[in-house]
C-alpha positions in Angstrom: -0.4 -0.1 0.2 1.9 3.2 -0.7 0.3 5.0 1.6 -3.1 5.1 4.3 -6.1 5.0 1.9 -8.2 6.8 4.4 -6.8 10.7 5.8 -8.2 12.7 8.8 -6.8 16.5 7.3 -5.9 19.1 9.8 -8.7 20.4 12.1 -10.7 23.6 10.2 -10.1 27.1 12.1 -14.3 26.6 12.5 -13.4 23.4 14.5 -13.6 18.9 12.5 -11.6 17.7 9.9 -12.4 17.0 6.6 -12.2 13.5 5.7 -11.1 11.3 1.8 -11.0 8.3 1.2 -8.2 7.2 -1.7 -9.1 10.6 -1.9 -12.4 11.2 -2.5 -14.8 12.9 0.1 -16.8 11.3 2.3 -17.6 14.4 4.1 -16.0 16.7 6.8 -15.3 15.4 10.8 -17.0 16.2 14.5 -15.9 13.1 16.1 -14.9 10.3 16.6 -18.9 9.9 16.2 -19.2 10.8 12.2 -15.1 9.1 11.6 -16.9 6.1 11.6 -20.2 6.9 10.2 -18.3 8.4 7.5 -16.7 4.9 6.9 -19.2 2.7 7.8 -21.5 4.2 4.5 -18.0 3.6 2.6 -18.4 0.1 3.5 -16.5 -0.5 6.2 -18.0 -1.4 9.5 -15.9 -2.3 11.6 -13.7 1.1 11.7 -13.3 0.7 14.7 -10.9 -1.2 15.0 -9.2 0.6 11.7 -10.0 4.3 12.8 -5.9 3.4 15.1 -3.7 1.6 12.6 -1.6 4.1 10.7 -1.9 0.7 8.3 -6.0 2.2 7.3 -5.7 6.0 8.5 -3.3 9.1 8.5 -4.6 12.0 10.8 -2.4 14.9 9.2 -2.4 18.0 11.3 -3.4 16.8 14.7 -3.1 14.6 16.7 -5.6 11.9 16.3 -9.1 11.8 17.9 -8.3 16.2 18.4 -11.8 17.8 16.8 -11.3 21.3 18.1 -10.8 24.4 16.0 -7.1 25.0 15.0 
């Protein structure tokens, strides 16, 4: 794998983080619950086990699970 297929982008100035899968935007997540729902809708029903795996998820520009404004 060339990189993690799921990217959680840096926090926005107003809060939330954009989530992409293989470059496709899934939405703006404001917490782990949003992230898990986006991934479930993308066909990953067991996403809870993946979100801390760097082979699956790359957290950019901030700590993992940090959802506040930049």
